[in-house]
mmCIF file of the N, C-alpha and C atoms, coordinates in Angstrom:
data_MODEL
# 
_entry.id   MODEL 
# 
loop_
_atom_site.group_PDB 
_atom_site.id 
_atom_site.type_symbol 
_atom_site.label_atom_id 
_atom_site.label_alt_id 
_atom_site.label_comp_id 
_atom_site.label_asym_id 
_atom_site.label_entity_id 
_atom_site.label_seq_id 
_atom_site.pdbx_PDB_ins_code 
_atom_site.Cartn_x 
_atom_site.Cartn_y 
_atom_site.Cartn_z 
_atom_site.occupancy 
_atom_site.B_iso_or_equiv 
_atom_site.pdbx_formal_charge 
_atom_site.auth_seq_id 
_atom_site.auth_comp_id 
_atom_site.auth_asym_id 
_atom_site.auth_atom_id 
_atom_site.pdbx_PDB_model_num 
ATOM 1   N N  . MET A 1 1  ? 0.857   -1.165 0.000   1.00 0.00 ? 1  MET A N  1 
ATOM 2   C CA . MET A 1 1  ? 0.000   0.000  0.000   1.00 0.00 ? 1  MET A CA 1 
ATOM 3   C C  . MET A 1 1  ? 0.903   1.228  0.000   1.00 0.00 ? 1  MET A C  1 
ATOM 4   N N  . SER A 1 2  ? 0.580   2.197  -0.836  1.00 0.00 ? 2  SER A N  1 
ATOM 5   C CA . SER A 1 2  ? 1.422   3.383  -0.904  1.00 0.00 ? 2  SER A CA 1 
ATOM 6   C C  . SER A 1 2  ? 1.237   4.248  0.336   1.00 0.00 ? 2  SER A C  1 
ATOM 7   N N  . LYS A 1 3  ? 2.160   5.179  0.524   1.00 0.00 ? 3  LYS A N  1 
ATOM 8   C CA . LYS A 1 3  ? 2.115   6.066  1.690   1.00 0.00 ? 3  LYS A CA 1 
ATOM 9   C C  . LYS A 1 3  ? 0.802   6.842  1.715   1.00 0.00 ? 3  LYS A C  1 
ATOM 10  N N  . THR A 1 4  ? 0.353   7.335  0.567   1.00 0.00 ? 4  THR A N  1 
ATOM 11  C CA . THR A 1 4  ? -0.886  8.105  0.502   1.00 0.00 ? 4  THR A CA 1 
ATOM 12  C C  . THR A 1 4  ? -2.070  7.264  0.964   1.00 0.00 ? 4  THR A C  1 
ATOM 13  N N  . HIS A 1 5  ? -2.158  6.034  0.465   1.00 0.00 ? 5  HIS A N  1 
ATOM 14  C CA . HIS A 1 5  ? -3.248  5.152  0.867   1.00 0.00 ? 5  HIS A CA 1 
ATOM 15  C C  . HIS A 1 5  ? -3.130  4.792  2.348   1.00 0.00 ? 5  HIS A C  1 
ATOM 16  N N  . ALA A 1 6  ? -1.939  4.545  2.799   1.00 0.00 ? 6  ALA A N  1 
ATOM 17  C CA . ALA A 1 6  ? -1.737  4.203  4.209   1.00 0.00 ? 6  ALA A CA 1 
ATOM 18  C C  . ALA A 1 6  ? -2.146  5.371  5.098   1.00 0.00 ? 6  ALA A C  1 
ATOM 19  N N  . ASP A 1 7  ? -1.799  6.584  4.693   1.00 0.00 ? 7  ASP A N  1 
ATOM 20  C CA . ASP A 1 7  ? -2.191  7.765  5.459   1.00 0.00 ? 7  ASP A CA 1 
ATOM 21  C C  . ASP A 1 7  ? -3.704  7.918  5.489   1.00 0.00 ? 7  ASP A C  1 
ATOM 22  N N  . ALA A 1 8  ? -4.352  7.700  4.356   1.00 0.00 ? 8  ALA A N  1 
ATOM 23  C CA . ALA A 1 8  ? -5.805  7.822  4.282   1.00 0.00 ? 8  ALA A CA 1 
ATOM 24  C C  . ALA A 1 8  ? -6.479  6.776  5.165   1.00 0.00 ? 8  ALA A C  1 
ATOM 25  N N  . VAL A 1 9  ? -5.970  5.558  5.135   1.00 0.00 ? 9  VAL A N  1 
ATOM 26  C CA . VAL A 1 9  ? -6.538  4.495  5.969   1.00 0.00 ? 9  VAL A CA 1 
ATOM 27  C C  . VAL A 1 9  ? -6.330  4.830  7.443   1.00 0.00 ? 9  VAL A C  1 
ATOM 28  N N  . GLU A 1 10 ? -5.167  5.309  7.796   1.00 0.00 ? 10 GLU A N  1 
ATOM 29  C CA . GLU A 1 10 ? -4.890  5.669  9.187   1.00 0.00 ? 10 GLU A CA 1 
ATOM 30  C C  . GLU A 1 10 ? -5.838  6.778  9.647   1.00 0.00 ? 10 GLU A C  1 
ATOM 31  N N  . TRP A 1 11 ? -6.052  7.791  8.804   1.00 0.00 ? 11 TRP A N  1 
ATOM 32  C CA . TRP A 1 11 ? -6.977  8.861  9.137   1.00 0.00 ? 11 TRP A CA 1 
ATOM 33  C C  . TRP A 1 11 ? -8.386  8.306  9.315   1.00 0.00 ? 11 TRP A C  1 
ATOM 34  N N  . LEU A 1 12 ? -8.800  7.424  8.413   1.00 0.00 ? 12 LEU A N  1 
ATOM 35  C CA . LEU A 1 12 ? -10.134 6.836  8.479   1.00 0.00 ? 12 LEU A CA 1 
ATOM 36  C C  . LEU A 1 12 ? -10.318 6.051  9.769   1.00 0.00 ? 12 LEU A C  1 
ATOM 37  N N  . ILE A 1 13 ? -9.327  5.285  10.141  1.00 0.00 ? 13 ILE A N  1 
ATOM 38  C CA . ILE A 1 13 ? -9.392  4.500  11.381  1.00 0.00 ? 13 ILE A CA 1 
ATOM 39  C C  . ILE A 1 13 ? -9.538  5.428  12.588  1.00 0.00 ? 13 ILE A C  1 
ATOM 40  N N  . GLU A 1 14 ? -8.750  6.467  12.635  1.00 0.00 ? 14 GLU A N  1 
ATOM 41  C CA . GLU A 1 14 ? -8.819  7.406  13.760  1.00 0.00 ? 14 GLU A CA 1 
ATOM 42  C C  . GLU A 1 14 ? -10.166 8.118  13.814  1.00 0.00 ? 14 GLU A C  1 
ATOM 43  N N  . THR A 1 15 ? -10.698 8.490  12.656  1.00 0.00 ? 15 THR A N  1 
ATOM 44  C CA . THR A 1 15 ? -11.992 9.165  12.595  1.00 0.00 ? 15 THR A CA 1 
ATOM 45  C C  . THR A 1 15 ? -13.106 8.251  13.101  1.00 0.00 ? 15 THR A C  1 
ATOM 46  N N  . VAL A 1 16 ? -13.094 7.016  12.636  1.00 0.00 ? 16 VAL A N  1 
ATOM 47  C CA . VAL A 1 16 ? -14.114 6.047  13.066  1.00 0.00 ? 16 VAL A CA 1 
ATOM 48  C C  . VAL A 1 16 ? -13.985 5.773  14.563  1.00 0.00 ? 16 VAL A C  1 
ATOM 49  N N  . LYS A 1 17 ? -12.765 5.571  15.017  1.00 0.00 ? 17 LYS A N  1 
ATOM 50  C CA . LYS A 1 17 ? -12.530 5.287  16.438  1.00 0.00 ? 17 LYS A CA 1 
ATOM 51  C C  . LYS A 1 17 ? -13.049 6.431  17.308  1.00 0.00 ? 17 LYS A C  1 
ATOM 52  N N  . GLU A 1 18 ? -12.735 7.656  16.920  1.00 0.00 ? 18 GLU A N  1 
ATOM 53  C CA . GLU A 1 18 ? -13.178 8.817  17.687  1.00 0.00 ? 18 GLU A CA 1 
ATOM 54  C C  . GLU A 1 18 ? -14.702 8.937  17.687  1.00 0.00 ? 18 GLU A C  1 
ATOM 55  N N  . ALA A 1 19 ? -15.315 8.738  16.530  1.00 0.00 ? 19 ALA A N  1 
ATOM 56  C CA . ALA A 1 19 ? -16.778 8.835  16.441  1.00 0.00 ? 19 ALA A CA 1 
ATOM 57  C C  . ALA A 1 19 ? -17.457 7.753  17.271  1.00 0.00 ? 19 ALA A C  1 
ATOM 58  N N  . LEU A 1 20 ? -16.888 6.562  17.268  1.00 0.00 ? 20 LEU A N  1 
ATOM 59  C CA . LEU A 1 20 ? -17.466 5.475  18.069  1.00 0.00 ? 20 LEU A CA 1 
ATOM 60  C C  . LEU A 1 20 ? -17.325 5.762  19.566  1.00 0.00 ? 20 LEU A C  1 
ATOM 61  N N  . GLU A 1 21 ? -16.158 6.259  19.950  1.00 0.00 ? 21 GLU A N  1 
ATOM 62  C CA . GLU A 1 21 ? -15.935 6.581  21.361  1.00 0.00 ? 21 GLU A CA 1 
ATOM 63  C C  . GLU A 1 21 ? -16.854 7.705  21.830  1.00 0.00 ? 21 GLU A C  1 
ATOM 64  N N  . ASN A 1 22 ? -17.111 8.681  20.963  1.00 0.00 ? 22 ASN A N  1 
ATOM 65  C CA . ASN A 1 22 ? -17.963 9.819  21.310  1.00 0.00 ? 22 ASN A CA 1 
ATOM 66  C C  . ASN A 1 22 ? -19.449 9.511  21.146  1.00 0.00 ? 22 ASN A C  1 
ATOM 67  N N  . GLY A 1 23 ? -19.753 8.406  20.503  1.00 0.00 ? 23 GLY A N  1 
ATOM 68  C CA . GLY A 1 23 ? -21.147 8.058  20.263  1.00 0.00 ? 23 GLY A CA 1 
ATOM 69  C C  . GLY A 1 23 ? -21.798 8.902  19.184  1.00 0.00 ? 23 GLY A C  1 
ATOM 70  N N  . THR A 1 24 ? -20.996 9.477  18.309  1.00 0.00 ? 24 THR A N  1 
ATOM 71  C CA . THR A 1 24 ? -21.543 10.353 17.263  1.00 0.00 ? 24 THR A CA 1 
ATOM 72  C C  . THR A 1 24 ? -21.679 9.666  15.911  1.00 0.00 ? 24 THR A C  1 
ATOM 73  N N  . ALA A 1 25 ? -21.259 8.418  15.804  1.00 0.00 ? 25 ALA A N  1 
ATOM 74  C CA . ALA A 1 25 ? -21.337 7.695  14.535  1.00 0.00 ? 25 ALA A CA 1 
ATOM 75  C C  . ALA A 1 25 ? -22.714 7.059  14.377  1.00 0.00 ? 25 ALA A C  1 
ATOM 76  N N  . THR A 1 26 ? -23.306 7.269  13.209  1.00 0.00 ? 26 THR A N  1 
ATOM 77  C CA . THR A 1 26 ? -24.572 6.612  12.902  1.00 0.00 ? 26 THR A CA 1 
ATOM 78  C C  . THR A 1 26 ? -24.293 5.337  12.117  1.00 0.00 ? 26 THR A C  1 
ATOM 79  N N  . GLU A 1 27 ? -25.303 4.525  11.954  1.00 0.00 ? 27 GLU A N  1 
ATOM 80  C CA . GLU A 1 27 ? -25.151 3.310  11.152  1.00 0.00 ? 27 GLU A CA 1 
ATOM 81  C C  . GLU A 1 27 ? -24.753 3.674  9.725   1.00 0.00 ? 27 GLU A C  1 
ATOM 82  N N  . ASP A 1 28 ? -25.353 4.732  9.173   1.00 0.00 ? 28 ASP A N  1 
ATOM 83  C CA . ASP A 1 28 ? -25.001 5.177  7.819   1.00 0.00 ? 28 ASP A CA 1 
ATOM 84  C C  . ASP A 1 28 ? -23.541 5.611  7.740   1.00 0.00 ? 28 ASP A C  1 
ATOM 85  N N  . ASP A 1 29 ? -23.060 6.305  8.786   1.00 0.00 ? 29 ASP A N  1 
ATOM 86  C CA . ASP A 1 29 ? -21.645 6.710  8.825   1.00 0.00 ? 29 ASP A CA 1 
ATOM 87  C C  . ASP A 1 29 ? -20.740 5.490  8.751   1.00 0.00 ? 29 ASP A C  1 
ATOM 88  N N  . LEU A 1 30 ? -21.056 4.494  9.567   1.00 0.00 ? 30 LEU A N  1 
ATOM 89  C CA . LEU A 1 30 ? -20.238 3.282  9.597   1.00 0.00 ? 30 LEU A CA 1 
ATOM 90  C C  . LEU A 1 30 ? -20.226 2.582  8.243   1.00 0.00 ? 30 LEU A C  1 
ATOM 91  N N  . GLN A 1 31 ? -21.380 2.525  7.586   1.00 0.00 ? 31 GLN A N  1 
ATOM 92  C CA . GLN A 1 31 ? -21.447 1.903  6.269   1.00 0.00 ? 31 GLN A CA 1 
ATOM 93  C C  . GLN A 1 31 ? -20.603 2.683  5.256   1.00 0.00 ? 31 GLN A C  1 
ATOM 94  N N  . GLU A 1 32 ? -20.687 4.011  5.291   1.00 0.00 ? 32 GLU A N  1 
ATOM 95  C CA . GLU A 1 32 ? -19.900 4.832  4.373   1.00 0.00 ? 32 GLU A CA 1 
ATOM 96  C C  . GLU A 1 32 ? -18.411 4.671  4.624   1.00 0.00 ? 32 GLU A C  1 
ATOM 97  N N  . TRP A 1 33 ? -18.014 4.626  5.897   1.00 0.00 ? 33 TRP A N  1 
ATOM 98  C CA . TRP A 1 33 ? -16.599 4.465  6.219   1.00 0.00 ? 33 TRP A CA 1 
ATOM 99  C C  . TRP A 1 33 ? -16.078 3.100  5.810   1.00 0.00 ? 33 TRP A C  1 
ATOM 100 N N  . LEU A 1 34 ? -16.897 2.091  5.973   1.00 0.00 ? 34 LEU A N  1 
ATOM 101 C CA . LEU A 1 34 ? -16.494 0.758  5.549   1.00 0.00 ? 34 LEU A CA 1 
ATOM 102 C C  . LEU A 1 34 ? -16.321 0.715  4.030   1.00 0.00 ? 34 LEU A C  1 
ATOM 103 N N  . LEU A 1 35 ? -17.244 1.314  3.313   1.00 0.00 ? 35 LEU A N  1 
ATOM 104 C CA . LEU A 1 35 ? -17.130 1.380  1.858   1.00 0.00 ? 35 LEU A CA 1 
ATOM 105 C C  . LEU A 1 35 ? -15.875 2.154  1.451   1.00 0.00 ? 35 LEU A C  1 
ATOM 106 N N  . ALA A 1 36 ? -15.603 3.250  2.129   1.00 0.00 ? 36 ALA A N  1 
ATOM 107 C CA . ALA A 1 36 ? -14.401 4.033  1.832   1.00 0.00 ? 36 ALA A CA 1 
ATOM 108 C C  . ALA A 1 36 ? -13.142 3.209  2.059   1.00 0.00 ? 36 ALA A C  1 
ATOM 109 N N  . ALA A 1 37 ? -13.105 2.438  3.131   1.00 0.00 ? 37 ALA A N  1 
ATOM 110 C CA . ALA A 1 37 ? -11.941 1.591  3.412   1.00 0.00 ? 37 ALA A CA 1 
ATOM 111 C C  . ALA A 1 37 ? -11.760 0.537  2.326   1.00 0.00 ? 37 ALA A C  1 
ATOM 112 N N  . VAL A 1 38 ? -12.850 -0.054 1.870   1.00 0.00 ? 38 VAL A N  1 
ATOM 113 C CA . VAL A 1 38 ? -12.781 -1.059 0.810   1.00 0.00 ? 38 VAL A CA 1 
ATOM 114 C C  . VAL A 1 38 ? -12.277 -0.413 -0.478  1.00 0.00 ? 38 VAL A C  1 
ATOM 115 N N  . LEU A 1 39 ? -12.788 0.760  -0.801  1.00 0.00 ? 39 LEU A N  1 
ATOM 116 C CA . LEU A 1 39 ? -12.355 1.452  -2.023  1.00 0.00 ? 39 LEU A CA 1 
ATOM 117 C C  . LEU A 1 39 ? -10.882 1.841  -1.951  1.00 0.00 ? 39 LEU A C  1 
ATOM 118 N N  . LEU A 1 40 ? -10.426 2.286  -0.792  1.00 0.00 ? 40 LEU A N  1 
ATOM 119 C CA . LEU A 1 40 ? -9.009  2.615  -0.636  1.00 0.00 ? 40 LEU A CA 1 
ATOM 120 C C  . LEU A 1 40 ? -8.139  1.379  -0.855  1.00 0.00 ? 40 LEU A C  1 
ATOM 121 N N  . GLU A 1 41 ? -8.574  0.258  -0.324  1.00 0.00 ? 41 GLU A N  1 
ATOM 122 C CA . GLU A 1 41 ? -7.817  -0.985 -0.507  1.00 0.00 ? 41 GLU A CA 1 
ATOM 123 C C  . GLU A 1 41 ? -7.789  -1.380 -1.980  1.00 0.00 ? 41 GLU A C  1 
ATOM 124 N N  . GLU A 1 42 ? -8.933  -1.261 -2.663  1.00 0.00 ? 42 GLU A N  1 
ATOM 125 C CA . GLU A 1 42 ? -8.984  -1.590 -4.094  1.00 0.00 ? 42 GLU A CA 1 
ATOM 126 C C  . GLU A 1 42 ? -8.067  -0.672 -4.896  1.00 0.00 ? 42 GLU A C  1 
ATOM 127 N N  . MET A 1 43 ? -8.054  0.611  -4.545  1.00 0.00 ? 43 MET A N  1 
ATOM 128 C CA . MET A 1 43 ? -7.171  1.548  -5.245  1.00 0.00 ? 43 MET A CA 1 
ATOM 129 C C  . MET A 1 43 ? -5.710  1.175  -5.033  1.00 0.00 ? 43 MET A C  1 
ATOM 130 N N  . ALA A 1 44 ? -5.349  0.801  -3.823  1.00 0.00 ? 44 ALA A N  1 
ATOM 131 C CA . ALA A 1 44 ? -3.974  0.416  -3.525  1.00 0.00 ? 44 ALA A CA 1 
ATOM 132 C C  . ALA A 1 44 ? -3.581  -0.833 -4.297  1.00 0.00 ? 44 ALA A C  1 
ATOM 133 N N  . VAL A 1 45 ? -4.477  -1.807 -4.373  1.00 0.00 ? 45 VAL A N  1 
ATOM 134 C CA . VAL A 1 45 ? -4.195  -3.051 -5.097  1.00 0.00 ? 45 VAL A CA 1 
ATOM 135 C C  . VAL A 1 45 ? -4.030  -2.754 -6.593  1.00 0.00 ? 45 VAL A C  1 
ATOM 136 N N  . GLU A 1 46 ? -4.903  -1.933 -7.157  1.00 0.00 ? 46 GLU A N  1 
ATOM 137 C CA . GLU A 1 46 ? -4.802  -1.579 -8.576  1.00 0.00 ? 46 GLU A CA 1 
ATOM 138 C C  . GLU A 1 46 ? -3.514  -0.829 -8.861  1.00 0.00 ? 46 GLU A C  1 
ATOM 139 N N  . GLU A 1 47 ? -3.170  0.101  -7.977  1.00 0.00 ? 47 GLU A N  1 
ATOM 140 C CA . GLU A 1 47 ? -1.938  0.877  -8.155  1.00 0.00 ? 47 GLU A CA 1 
ATOM 141 C C  . GLU A 1 47 ? -0.715  -0.039 -8.119  1.00 0.00 ? 47 GLU A C  1 
ATOM 142 N N  . GLU A 1 48 ? -0.722  -0.986 -7.206  1.00 0.00 ? 48 GLU A N  1 
ATOM 143 C CA . GLU A 1 48 ? 0.390   -1.931 -7.091  1.00 0.00 ? 48 GLU A CA 1 
ATOM 144 C C  . GLU A 1 48 ? 0.487   -2.802 -8.348  1.00 0.00 ? 48 GLU A C  1 
ATOM 145 N N  . ALA A 1 49 ? -0.664  -3.265 -8.846  1.00 0.00 ? 49 ALA A N  1 
ATOM 146 C CA . ALA A 1 49 ? -0.677  -4.094 -10.051 1.00 0.00 ? 49 ALA A CA 1 
ATOM 147 C C  . ALA A 1 49 ? -0.185  -3.306 -11.264 1.00 0.00 ? 49 ALA A C  1 
ATOM 148 N N  . GLU A 1 50 ? -0.588  -2.052 -11.369 1.00 0.00 ? 50 GLU A N  1 
ATOM 149 C CA . GLU A 1 50 ? -0.128  -1.212 -12.476 1.00 0.00 ? 50 GLU A CA 1 
ATOM 150 C C  . GLU A 1 50 ? 1.376   -0.997 -12.404 1.00 0.00 ? 50 GLU A C  1 
ATOM 151 N N  . GLY A 1 51 ? 1.880   -0.819 -11.188 1.00 0.00 ? 51 GLY A N  1 
ATOM 152 C CA . GLY A 1 51 ? 3.319   -0.642 -11.008 1.00 0.00 ? 51 GLY A CA 1 
ATOM 153 C C  . GLY A 1 51 ? 4.091   -1.885 -11.419 1.00 0.00 ? 51 GLY A C  1 
ATOM 154 N N  . ARG A 1 52 ? 3.570   -3.066 -11.059 1.00 0.00 ? 52 ARG A N  1 
ATOM 155 C CA . ARG A 1 52 ? 4.224   -4.317 -11.460 1.00 0.00 ? 52 ARG A CA 1 
ATOM 156 C C  . ARG A 1 52 ? 4.167   -4.496 -12.970 1.00 0.00 ? 52 ARG A C  1 
ATOM 157 N N  . ALA A 1 53 ? 3.042   -4.151 -13.578 1.00 0.00 ? 53 ALA A N  1 
ATOM 158 C CA . ALA A 1 53 ? 2.902   -4.290 -15.029 1.00 0.00 ? 53 ALA A CA 1 
ATOM 159 C C  . ALA A 1 53 ? 3.878   -3.360 -15.739 1.00 0.00 ? 53 ALA A C  1 
ATOM 160 N N  . LEU A 1 54 ? 4.008   -2.142 -15.248 1.00 0.00 ? 54 LEU A N  1 
ATOM 161 C CA . LEU A 1 54 ? 4.951   -1.195 -15.845 1.00 0.00 ? 54 LEU A CA 1 
ATOM 162 C C  . LEU A 1 54 ? 6.382   -1.687 -15.683 1.00 0.00 ? 54 LEU A C  1 
ATOM 163 N N  . ASP A 1 55 ? 6.718   -2.199 -14.510 1.00 0.00 ? 55 ASP A N  1 
ATOM 164 C CA . ASP A 1 55 ? 8.058   -2.737 -14.287 1.00 0.00 ? 55 ASP A CA 1 
ATOM 165 C C  . ASP A 1 55 ? 8.333   -3.906 -15.232 1.00 0.00 ? 55 ASP A C  1 
ATOM 166 N N  . ALA A 1 56 ? 7.372   -4.785 -15.389 1.00 0.00 ? 56 ALA A N  1 
ATOM 167 C CA . ALA A 1 56 ? 7.550   -5.931 -16.284 1.00 0.00 ? 56 ALA A CA 1 
ATOM 168 C C  . ALA A 1 56 ? 7.720   -5.467 -17.724 1.00 0.00 ? 56 ALA A C  1 
ATOM 169 N N  . TRP A 1 57 ? 6.958   -4.484 -18.126 1.00 0.00 ? 57 TRP A N  1 
ATOM 170 C CA . TRP A 1 57 ? 7.033   -3.972 -19.493 1.00 0.00 ? 57 TRP A CA 1 
ATOM 171 C C  . TRP A 1 57 ? 8.376   -3.303 -19.743 1.00 0.00 ? 57 TRP A C  1 
ATOM 172 N N  . THR A 1 58 ? 8.846   -2.475 -18.787 1.00 0.00 ? 58 THR A N  1 
ATOM 173 C CA . THR A 1 58 ? 10.118  -1.785 -18.983 1.00 0.00 ? 58 THR A CA 1 
ATOM 174 C C  . THR A 1 58 ? 11.295  -2.751 -18.908 1.00 0.00 ? 58 THR A C  1 
ATOM 175 N N  . ASP A 1 59 ? 11.188  -3.812 -18.112 1.00 0.00 ? 59 ASP A N  1 
ATOM 176 C CA . ASP A 1 59 ? 12.247  -4.803 -18.031 1.00 0.00 ? 59 ASP A CA 1 
ATOM 177 C C  . ASP A 1 59 ? 12.327  -5.620 -19.318 1.00 0.00 ? 59 ASP A C  1 
ATOM 178 N N  . ALA A 1 60 ? 11.185  -5.829 -19.981 1.00 0.00 ? 60 ALA A N  1 
ATOM 179 C CA . ALA A 1 60 ? 11.146  -6.664 -21.187 1.00 0.00 ? 60 ALA A CA 1 
ATOM 180 C C  . ALA A 1 60 ? 11.468  -5.888 -22.451 1.00 0.00 ? 60 ALA A C  1 
ATOM 181 N N  . SER A 1 61 ? 11.293  -4.579 -22.427 1.00 0.00 ? 61 SER A N  1 
ATOM 182 C CA . SER A 1 61 ? 11.518  -3.798 -23.648 1.00 0.00 ? 61 SER A CA 1 
ATOM 183 C C  . SER A 1 61 ? 13.000  -3.513 -23.819 1.00 0.00 ? 61 SER A C  1 
ATOM 184 N N  . PRO A 1 62 ? 13.450  -3.490 -25.086 1.00 0.00 ? 62 PRO A N  1 
ATOM 185 C CA . PRO A 1 62 ? 14.871  -3.205 -25.334 1.00 0.00 ? 62 PRO A CA 1 
ATOM 186 C C  . PRO A 1 62 ? 15.187  -1.742 -25.006 1.00 0.00 ? 62 PRO A C  1 
ATOM 187 N N  . THR A 1 63 ? 16.426  -1.522 -24.634 1.00 0.00 ? 63 THR A N  1 
ATOM 188 C CA . THR A 1 63 ? 16.870  -0.178 -24.322 1.00 0.00 ? 63 THR A CA 1 
ATOM 189 C C  . THR A 1 63 ? 17.085  0.603  -25.610 1.00 0.00 ? 63 THR A C  1 
ATOM 190 N N  . LEU A 1 64 ? 16.565  1.806  -25.660 1.00 0.00 ? 64 LEU A N  1 
ATOM 191 C CA . LEU A 1 64 ? 16.727  2.667  -26.825 1.00 0.00 ? 64 LEU A CA 1 
ATOM 192 C C  . LEU A 1 64 ? 17.897  3.601  -26.594 1.00 0.00 ? 64 LEU A C  1 
ATOM 193 N N  . HIS A 1 65 ? 18.747  3.725  -27.605 1.00 0.00 ? 65 HIS A N  1 
ATOM 194 C CA . HIS A 1 65 ? 19.896  4.648  -27.508 1.00 0.00 ? 65 HIS A CA 1 
ATOM 195 C C  . HIS A 1 65 ? 19.867  5.592  -28.654 1.00 0.00 ? 65 HIS A C  1 
# 
């Protein structure tokens, strides 16, 4: 997971934790936060896969001079 995604997940965890402790989180809030966490994970996985694909492509292509 990239630093940006890790930071976003950490912020999300802290926000949810604080809302739960304060009793200010609604069921809808929890559902939205869970969806956001899933989407962040999907974005991180896609980004990682794209990075591997680019690395594989650049490793396989001949060097241009």
